[in-house]
C-alpha atoms as a printed R data frame, in Angstrom:
    type eleno elety resid chain resno       x        y       z
1   ATOM     1    CA   UNK     A     1  -4.914  -95.375 175.603
2   ATOM     2    CA   UNK     A     2  -6.017  -98.811 176.794
3   ATOM     3    CA   UNK     A     3  -3.493 -101.598 177.160
4   ATOM     4    CA   UNK     A     4  -3.626 -104.206 174.417
5   ATOM     5    CA   UNK     A     5  -4.825 -107.623 175.578
6   ATOM     6    CA   UNK     A     6  -3.012 -110.760 174.486
7   ATOM     7    CA   UNK     A     7  -4.374 -114.299 174.910
8   ATOM     8    CA   UNK     A     8  -1.811 -117.101 174.891
9   ATOM     9    CA   UNK     A     9  -3.148 -120.589 174.136
10  ATOM    10    CA   UNK     A    10  -0.134 -122.856 174.693
11  ATOM    11    CA   UNK     A    11   0.159 -126.226 176.475
12  ATOM    12    CA   UNK     A    12   3.976 -126.079 176.929
13  ATOM    13    CA   UNK     A    13   4.405 -124.308 180.258
14  ATOM    14    CA   UNK     A    14   7.932 -123.129 179.477
15  ATOM    15    CA   UNK     A    15   6.915 -121.608 176.121
16  ATOM    16    CA   UNK     A    16   3.801 -120.058 177.606
17  ATOM    17    CA   UNK     A    17   5.745 -118.486 180.468
18  ATOM    18    CA   UNK     A    18   8.355 -117.109 178.034
19  ATOM    19    CA   UNK     A    19   5.636 -115.569 175.859
20  ATOM    20    CA   UNK     A    20   3.845 -114.104 178.908
21  ATOM    21    CA   UNK     A    21   7.012 -112.614 180.384
22  ATOM    22    CA   UNK     A    22   8.248 -111.113 177.125
23  ATOM    23    CA   UNK     A    23   4.868 -109.584 176.262
24  ATOM    24    CA   UNK     A    24   4.222 -108.185 179.724
25  ATOM    25    CA   UNK     A    25   7.656 -106.552 179.653
26  ATOM    26    CA   UNK     A    26   6.592 -104.934 176.386
27  ATOM    27    CA   UNK     A    27   3.624 -103.390 178.166
28  ATOM    28    CA   UNK     A    28   0.810 -105.743 177.200
29  ATOM    29    CA   UNK     A    29  -1.818 -107.417 179.374
30  ATOM    30    CA   UNK     A    30  -1.514 -111.177 179.015
31  ATOM    31    CA   UNK     A    31  -3.681 -114.187 179.876
32  ATOM    32    CA   UNK     A    32  -2.519 -117.789 179.468
33  ATOM    33    CA   UNK     A    33  -4.427 -120.990 179.016
34  ATOM    34    CA   UNK     A    34  -3.227 -124.486 178.152
35  ATOM    35    CA   UNK     A    35  -6.101 -126.113 176.288
36  ATOM    36    CA   UNK     A    36  -8.198 -125.341 173.246
37  ATOM    37    CA   UNK     A    37 -11.498 -125.511 175.166
38  ATOM    38    CA   UNK     A    38 -10.277 -123.009 177.749
39  ATOM    39    CA   UNK     A    39  -8.846 -120.880 174.976
40  ATOM    40    CA   UNK     A    40 -12.206 -120.619 173.241
41  ATOM    41    CA   UNK     A    41 -13.859 -119.651 176.528
42  ATOM    42    CA   UNK     A    42 -11.245 -116.996 177.227
43  ATOM    43    CA   UNK     A    43 -11.437 -115.644 173.701
44  ATOM    44    CA   UNK     A    44 -15.160 -115.059 174.177
45  ATOM    45    CA   UNK     A    45 -14.899 -113.578 177.648
46  ATOM    46    CA   UNK     A    46 -11.563 -111.702 177.510
47  ATOM    47    CA   UNK     A    47 -11.982 -110.301 173.965
48  ATOM    48    CA   UNK     A    48  -8.261 -110.143 173.248
49  ATOM    49    CA   UNK     A    49  -6.649 -107.941 170.640
50  ATOM    50    CA   UNK     A    50  -4.159 -110.672 169.681
51  ATOM    51    CA   UNK     A    51  -4.244 -114.438 170.174
52  ATOM    52    CA   UNK     A    52  -1.018 -116.517 170.230
53  ATOM    53    CA   UNK     A    53  -2.254 -119.981 169.309
54  ATOM    54    CA   UNK     A    54  -0.240 -123.194 169.472
55  ATOM    55    CA   UNK     A    55  -1.101 -125.703 166.774
56  ATOM    56    CA   UNK     A    56  -0.486 -128.792 168.922
57  ATOM    57    CA   UNK     A    57  -2.950 -128.499 171.765
58  ATOM    58    CA   UNK     A    58  -3.817 -131.531 173.950
59  ATOM    59    CA   UNK     A    59  -7.608 -131.542 173.493
60  ATOM    60    CA   UNK     A    60  -8.625 -129.671 170.327
61  ATOM    61    CA   UNK     A    61  -6.562 -129.084 167.224
62  ATOM    62    CA   UNK     A    62  -5.140 -125.609 167.171
63  ATOM    63    CA   UNK     A    63  -6.365 -125.345 163.595
64  ATOM    64    CA   UNK     A    64  -9.961 -125.967 164.753
65  ATOM    65    CA   UNK     A    65  -9.529 -123.401 167.491
66  ATOM    66    CA   UNK     A    66  -8.207 -120.949 164.889
67  ATOM    67    CA   UNK     A    67 -11.281 -121.450 162.726
68  ATOM    68    CA   UNK     A    68 -13.641 -120.857 165.652
69  ATOM    69    CA   UNK     A    69 -11.895 -117.722 166.876
70  ATOM    70    CA   UNK     A    70 -11.546 -116.205 163.412
71  ATOM    71    CA   UNK     A    71 -15.292 -116.691 162.886
72  ATOM    72    CA   UNK     A    72 -16.369 -115.146 166.190
73  ATOM    73    CA   UNK     A    73 -13.658 -112.633 167.216
74  ATOM    74    CA   UNK     A    74 -11.929 -109.689 165.613
75  ATOM    75    CA   UNK     A    75  -8.641 -110.590 167.271
76  ATOM    76    CA   UNK     A    76  -5.491 -111.043 165.204
77  ATOM    77    CA   UNK     A    77  -4.291 -114.664 165.364
78  ATOM    78    CA   UNK     A    78  -0.605 -115.608 165.428
79  ATOM    79    CA   UNK     A    79  -0.171 -119.354 164.936
80  ATOM    80    CA   UNK     A    80   2.740 -120.918 166.830
81  ATOM    81    CA   UNK     A    81   4.168 -124.256 165.778
82  ATOM    82    CA   UNK     A    82   7.292 -126.354 165.534
83  ATOM    83    CA   UNK     A    83   6.557 -126.962 161.830
84  ATOM    84    CA   UNK     A    84   7.810 -124.624 159.092
85  ATOM    85    CA   UNK     A    85   6.605 -126.415 155.930
86  ATOM    86    CA   UNK     A    86   4.850 -124.089 153.516
87  ATOM    87    CA   UNK     A    87   1.714 -126.273 153.332
88  ATOM    88    CA   UNK     A    88   1.347 -126.104 157.112
89  ATOM    89    CA   UNK     A    89   1.660 -122.314 157.018
90  ATOM    90    CA   UNK     A    90  -0.837 -122.031 154.216
91  ATOM    91    CA   UNK     A    91  -3.303 -124.285 156.059
92  ATOM    92    CA   UNK     A    92  -3.189 -122.158 159.179
93  ATOM    93    CA   UNK     A    93  -3.456 -118.904 157.219
94  ATOM    94    CA   UNK     A    94  -6.254 -120.315 155.141
95  ATOM    95    CA   UNK     A    95  -8.285 -121.015 158.300
96  ATOM    96    CA   UNK     A    96  -8.123 -117.398 159.415
97  ATOM    97    CA   UNK     A    97  -4.733 -116.872 161.071
98  ATOM    98    CA   UNK     A    98  -3.058 -113.571 160.345
99  ATOM    99    CA   UNK     A    99   0.532 -114.738 160.651
100 ATOM   100    CA   UNK     A   100   2.641 -117.726 161.579
101 ATOM   101    CA   UNK     A   101   5.740 -118.124 163.760
102 ATOM   102    CA   UNK     A   102   7.791 -121.274 164.238
103 ATOM   103    CA   UNK     A   103   9.601 -122.502 167.317
104 ATOM   104    CA   UNK     A   104  12.178 -121.610 168.443
105 ATOM   105    CA   UNK     A   105  11.749 -117.882 168.138
106 ATOM   106    CA   UNK     A   106  13.238 -114.908 169.961
107 ATOM   107    CA   UNK     A   107  11.355 -112.643 172.335
108 ATOM   108    CA   UNK     A   108  12.169 -109.696 170.074
109 ATOM   109    CA   UNK     A   109  10.622 -111.411 167.078
110 ATOM   110    CA   UNK     A   110   7.481 -112.238 169.016
111 ATOM   111    CA   UNK     A   111   7.017 -108.695 170.239
112 ATOM   112    CA   UNK     A   112   7.665 -107.363 166.714
113 ATOM   113    CA   UNK     A   113   4.888 -109.583 165.290
114 ATOM   114    CA   UNK     A   114   2.399 -108.511 167.951
115 ATOM   115    CA   UNK     A   115   3.351 -104.821 167.579
116 ATOM   116    CA   UNK     A   116   2.819 -105.146 163.830
117 ATOM   117    CA   UNK     A   117  -0.749 -106.356 164.367
118 ATOM   118    CA   UNK     A   118  -1.508 -103.473 166.709
119 ATOM   119    CA   UNK     A   119   0.025 -100.858 164.401
120 ATOM   120    CA   UNK     A   120  -2.202 -102.190 161.671
121 ATOM   121    CA   UNK     A   121  -5.279 -101.730 163.867
122 ATOM   122    CA   UNK     A   122  -4.262  -98.223 164.886
123 ATOM   123    CA   UNK     A   123  -3.644  -97.296 161.263
124 ATOM   124    CA   UNK     A   124  -7.081  -98.557 160.262
125 ATOM   125    CA   UNK     A   125  -8.730  -96.508 162.989
126 ATOM   126    CA   UNK     A   126  -6.723  -93.343 162.305
127 ATOM   127    CA   UNK     A   127  -7.506  -93.418 158.603
128 ATOM   128    CA   UNK     A   128 -11.076  -94.616 159.015
129 ATOM   129    CA   UNK     A   129 -13.452  -92.938 156.612
130 ATOM   130    CA   UNK     A   130 -16.757  -91.509 157.771
131 ATOM   131    CA   UNK     A   131 -18.408  -93.833 155.218
132 ATOM   132    CA   UNK     A   132 -18.657  -97.298 156.713
133 ATOM   133    CA   UNK     A   133 -20.648  -98.991 153.942
134 ATOM   134    CA   UNK     A   134 -19.717 -100.137 150.458
135 ATOM   135    CA   UNK     A   135 -22.581 -100.884 148.017
136 ATOM   136    CA   UNK     A   136 -22.426 -103.076 144.943
137 ATOM   137    CA   UNK     A   137 -25.918 -103.259 143.470
138 ATOM   138    CA   UNK     A   138 -27.987 -105.045 146.084
139 ATOM   139    CA   UNK     A   139 -24.881 -106.170 147.960
140 ATOM   140    CA   UNK     A   140 -23.952 -104.247 151.078
141 ATOM   141    CA   UNK     A   141 -20.593 -104.473 152.887
142 ATOM   142    CA   UNK     A   142 -20.905 -102.919 156.327
143 ATOM   143    CA   UNK     A   143 -17.659 -102.251 158.189
144 ATOM   144    CA   UNK     A   144 -19.353 -101.366 161.506
145 ATOM   145    CA   UNK     A   145 -21.392 -104.566 161.584
146 ATOM   146    CA   UNK     A   146 -18.633 -106.572 159.869
147 ATOM   147    CA   UNK     A   147 -21.158 -108.199 157.538
148 ATOM   148    CA   UNK     A   148 -21.887 -108.692 153.861
149 ATOM   149    CA   UNK     A   149 -25.529 -108.815 152.777
150 ATOM   150    CA   UNK     A   150 -26.581 -109.750 149.258
151 ATOM   151    CA   UNK     A   151 -30.221 -110.085 148.137
152 ATOM   152    CA   UNK     A   152 -31.172 -110.006 151.801
153 ATOM   153    CA   UNK     A   153 -28.944 -112.967 152.627
154 ATOM   154    CA   UNK     A   154 -25.991 -112.703 154.990
155 ATOM   155    CA   UNK     A   155 -22.566 -114.028 153.933
156 ATOM   156    CA   UNK     A   156 -20.536 -115.545 156.723
157 ATOM   157    CA   UNK     A   157 -16.998 -114.175 156.470
158 ATOM   158    CA   UNK     A   158 -14.062 -114.580 158.812
159 ATOM   159    CA   UNK     A   159 -12.530 -111.380 160.127
160 ATOM   160    CA   UNK     A   160  -9.603 -111.696 157.738
161 ATOM   161    CA   UNK     A   161 -11.875 -112.472 154.757
162 ATOM   162    CA   UNK     A   162 -13.902 -109.344 155.584
163 ATOM   163    CA   UNK     A   163 -10.763 -107.160 155.668
164 ATOM   164    CA   UNK     A   164  -9.637 -108.634 152.315
165 ATOM   165    CA   UNK     A   165 -13.030 -108.134 150.651
166 ATOM   166    CA   UNK     A   166 -13.298 -104.544 152.018
167 ATOM   167    CA   UNK     A   167  -9.860 -103.701 150.630
168 ATOM   168    CA   UNK     A   168 -10.785 -105.089 147.216
169 ATOM   169    CA   UNK     A   169 -14.140 -103.265 147.371
170 ATOM   170    CA   UNK     A   170 -12.488  -99.914 148.066
171 ATOM   171    CA   UNK     A   171 -10.394 -100.417 144.951
172 ATOM   172    CA   UNK     A   172 -13.379 -101.628 142.880
173 ATOM   173    CA   UNK     A   173 -12.416 -102.085 139.227
174 ATOM   174    CA   UNK     A   174  -8.697 -101.639 139.918
175 ATOM   175    CA   UNK     A   175  -6.169 -104.490 139.804
176 ATOM   176    CA   UNK     A   176  -4.310 -105.062 143.043
177 ATOM   177    CA   UNK     A   177  -1.142 -107.123 143.076
178 ATOM   178    CA   UNK     A   178  -0.665 -109.869 145.646
179 ATOM   179    CA   UNK     A   179   2.140 -107.811 147.153
180 ATOM   180    CA   UNK     A   180  -0.174 -104.817 147.556
181 ATOM   181    CA   UNK     A   181  -2.838 -107.017 149.151
182 ATOM   182    CA   UNK     A   182  -0.329 -108.540 151.585
183 ATOM   183    CA   UNK     A   183   0.916 -105.081 152.535
184 ATOM   184    CA   UNK     A   184  -2.548 -103.667 153.147
185 ATOM   185    CA   UNK     A   185  -4.427 -106.645 154.590
186 ATOM   186    CA   UNK     A   186  -1.647 -108.632 156.261
187 ATOM   187    CA   UNK     A   187   0.796 -105.748 156.806
188 ATOM   188    CA   UNK     A   188   3.332 -108.236 155.508
189 ATOM   189    CA   UNK     A   189   6.793 -107.773 156.885
190 ATOM   190    CA   UNK     A   190   7.519 -111.377 157.839
191 ATOM   191    CA   UNK     A   191   7.642 -113.354 154.622
192 ATOM   192    CA   UNK     A   192   4.011 -114.527 154.424
193 ATOM   193    CA   UNK     A   193   3.775 -116.634 151.228
194 ATOM   194    CA   UNK     A   194   1.919 -114.820 148.453
195 ATOM   195    CA   UNK     A   195  -0.115 -117.957 147.859
196 ATOM   196    CA   UNK     A   196  -2.005 -117.277 151.059
197 ATOM   197    CA   UNK     A   197  -3.856 -114.539 149.176
198 ATOM   198    CA   UNK     A   198  -5.069 -117.146 146.692
199 ATOM   199    CA   UNK     A   199  -6.329 -119.370 149.535
200 ATOM   200    CA   UNK     A   200  -8.497 -116.608 150.987
201 ATOM   201    CA   UNK     A   201  -9.722 -115.391 147.558
202 ATOM   202    CA   UNK     A   202 -10.904 -118.945 146.771
203 ATOM   203    CA   UNK     A   203 -12.810 -119.105 150.022
204 ATOM   204    CA   UNK     A   204 -14.497 -115.720 149.442
205 ATOM   205    CA   UNK     A   205 -15.405 -116.632 145.854
206 ATOM   206    CA   UNK     A   206 -17.101 -119.815 147.056
207 ATOM   207    CA   UNK     A   207 -19.147 -117.910 149.595
208 ATOM   208    CA   UNK     A   208 -20.169 -115.224 147.098
209 ATOM   209    CA   UNK     A   209 -21.243 -117.886 144.605
210 ATOM   210    CA   UNK     A   210 -23.401 -119.659 147.194
211 ATOM   211    CA   UNK     A   211 -25.723 -116.633 147.342
212 ATOM   212    CA   UNK     A   212 -25.180 -115.416 143.797
213 ATOM   213    CA   UNK     A   213 -23.794 -112.098 144.990
214 ATOM   214    CA   UNK     A   214 -23.678 -109.381 142.301
215 ATOM   215    CA   UNK     A   215 -19.923 -109.033 142.620
216 ATOM   216    CA   UNK     A   216 -17.034 -111.190 141.505
217 ATOM   217    CA   UNK     A   217 -13.304 -111.279 142.078
218 ATOM   218    CA   UNK     A   218 -11.440 -111.415 138.765
219 ATOM   219    CA   UNK     A   219  -7.886 -112.641 138.613
220 ATOM   220    CA   UNK     A   220  -4.951 -111.707 136.382
221 ATOM   221    CA   UNK     A   221  -2.675 -114.705 136.303
222 ATOM   222    CA   UNK     A   222   0.599 -114.152 138.051
223 ATOM   223    CA   UNK     A   223  -0.293 -110.627 139.137
224 ATOM   224    CA   UNK     A   224  -3.275 -110.218 141.398
225 ATOM   225    CA   UNK     A   225  -7.017 -109.594 141.756
226 ATOM   226    CA   UNK     A   226  -9.732 -107.085 141.013
227 ATOM   227    CA   UNK     A   227 -13.292 -106.764 142.365
228 ATOM   228    CA   UNK     A   228 -15.971 -106.169 139.687
229 ATOM   229    CA   UNK     A   229 -19.708 -105.855 139.611
230 ATOM   230    CA   UNK     A   230 -21.434 -108.560 137.611
């Protein structure tokens, strides 16, 4: 089995060294960079499995870096920040981050978050169905290509949005609670606010509407969501 690759984008040398040391002791391969620009270059070249991304970078906002990586990589993104306000957490998660950790944190907590991401990936691979395409009329969701096509037009989805839409598509016509979605898509074991589901659903709905896709995401107030054909 190959060693999981972790990219740390952190401008605080002490924090970066702590993260590197803890993760290497846990058996992971780790690269460290201190700026957003270098982080984007490394994300493209290194193709990490997990990215630890500081919000307060010296050159580019960590939130902008998060958006770019989530749109171009399949890596899980763990945002790292000194802020713990819910709106800050929701903003980062809404831009494509998979989880959020606030400073100070313990080495054990960090390793647990990273391990959770990797277990989620292993579970997805081990239970992978031979069928890699979901069809909804003329809409096609392709798991291998990580794309959604509708009426011949591509829909640009982040990696997390794709996972969420695929999960809803597999349960077509069935209501899923926010808790179920968090468990399956986020593998929630760290207190991710349930409102983060709403943030991503709103983004997906907007993108589907832009191309008049033949599917819609219905909501049941206070409970959850269901994917339906139009």
